[in-house]
Every structure is written in C-alpha cells, then in structure tokens.
C-alpha positions as CSV (number, residue, x, y, z in Angstrom):
1,X,45.2,-39.0,-105.9
2,X,45.8,-42.8,-106.4
3,X,42.4,-43.4,-105.4
4,X,42.6,-47.7,-106.5
5,X,45.1,-47.4,-103.9
6,X,44.0,-46.0,-101.2
7,X,40.9,-47.5,-101.5
8,X,43.1,-51.1,-101.3
9,X,45.1,-49.4,-98.2
10,X,41.7,-49.4,-96.5
11,X,40.7,-52.4,-97.3
12,X,43.6,-54.0,-96.3
13,X,43.9,-52.0,-92.8
14,X,39.6,-53.1,-92.1
15,X,41.0,-56.4,-92.3
16,X,43.5,-55.9,-90.1
17,X,42.1,-53.6,-87.5
18,X,39.1,-55.2,-87.9
19,X,36.6,-52.2,-87.6
20,X,36.5,-50.0,-91.3
21,X,38.6,-47.7,-91.7
22,X,37.5,-45.1,-94.3
23,X,38.6,-41.0,-95.1
24,X,42.2,-42.4,-95.5
25,X,44.5,-38.9,-97.0
26,X,48.0,-38.9,-98.2
27,X,48.9,-37.1,-95.2
28,X,47.0,-39.7,-92.6
29,X,50.6,-41.3,-90.4
30,X,49.8,-45.4,-89.8
31,X,51.3,-45.6,-86.3
32,X,49.9,-42.0,-85.3
33,X,46.7,-41.7,-86.7
34,X,46.1,-45.4,-86.7
35,X,48.4,-46.4,-83.7
36,X,49.5,-49.8,-86.3
37,X,52.1,-51.4,-84.0
38,X,55.1,-52.6,-85.8
39,X,53.5,-56.8,-85.5
40,X,49.8,-55.2,-87.2
41,X,51.5,-53.1,-89.8
42,X,53.7,-56.6,-91.6
43,X,50.0,-57.8,-91.1
44,X,48.2,-54.6,-93.3
45,X,51.0,-55.3,-95.6
46,X,50.6,-58.9,-96.4
47,X,46.7,-58.6,-96.8
48,X,47.3,-55.2,-99.3
49,X,49.1,-57.9,-101.3
50,X,46.2,-59.8,-101.9
51,X,44.6,-56.2,-102.6
52,X,47.2,-55.0,-105.3
53,X,48.0,-57.7,-108.0
54,X,51.7,-57.8,-108.7
55,X,52.7,-56.2,-105.2
56,X,55.4,-58.2,-103.2
57,X,57.1,-56.8,-100.1
58,X,60.0,-57.7,-98.5
59,X,59.7,-58.1,-95.1
60,X,63.6,-58.5,-94.7
61,X,63.9,-55.1,-96.8
62,X,61.2,-52.1,-95.5
63,X,59.7,-51.3,-92.5
64,X,57.0,-48.9,-91.1
65,X,59.1,-46.1,-91.1
66,X,59.6,-46.1,-94.8
67,X,55.6,-46.3,-95.3
68,X,54.5,-44.0,-92.3
69,X,52.4,-42.1,-94.7
70,X,49.8,-43.0,-96.6
71,X,51.8,-41.3,-99.9
72,X,54.8,-42.8,-99.3
73,X,53.0,-46.1,-99.7
74,X,50.5,-45.1,-102.6
75,X,54.2,-43.9,-104.4
76,X,55.9,-47.3,-103.5
77,X,52.8,-49.4,-105.2
78,X,52.6,-47.4,-108.6
79,X,56.2,-48.3,-109.2
80,X,56.5,-51.5,-107.3
81,X,52.9,-53.1,-108.6
82,X,51.6,-53.6,-112.2
83,X,48.6,-51.7,-110.9
84,X,47.9,-48.4,-112.7
85,X,46.2,-45.6,-110.9
86,X,43.2,-43.3,-112.1
87,X,45.5,-40.4,-113.1
88,X,48.5,-42.5,-115.0
C-alpha cells in the first residue's frame, strides 16, 4: 500500500522527531503510536511537503484529527499531489 508515501512520511517524521522512524503501517496513529503533539504535527506536515512533489497543506483547513492514521494521510497525498503510487 502506497509504499512511496510511507517512505516519505517516515523521512519527514525522522526529520521532525530527531530519531529514525521506520516500520510504519497503515494503522499507525500519529498521536498515540508516535506521540506527536499538534506543534510537531504541523512541523511534520511542512517537512512532508518537501518530500512529496506538488503536495501542499492549508494549515488553517486541516488538523491532526483528519490525518491521525498513516492510511488517511496516504489517501490525502494520493488525491492532492501529482505523485503516483506503485499501486496505480
């Protein structure tokens, strides 16, 4: 499932939390499993924009509750960026 997106998510998370983040699965929760607070989550989304061509988040329109699962964030990336997955 959306392996390039999960790799981009892991890279952005590693940058934000300052430690390697690997092994994410679609059911991984950003708040409970990775202990991201709202500030860190915004920093993560900004870092993710750098990882995925064409991806932009509107910080006024989205919050952590919309993307608390890796799978929901991957779905958003697939629908709102020019990037393609290997599943397409």
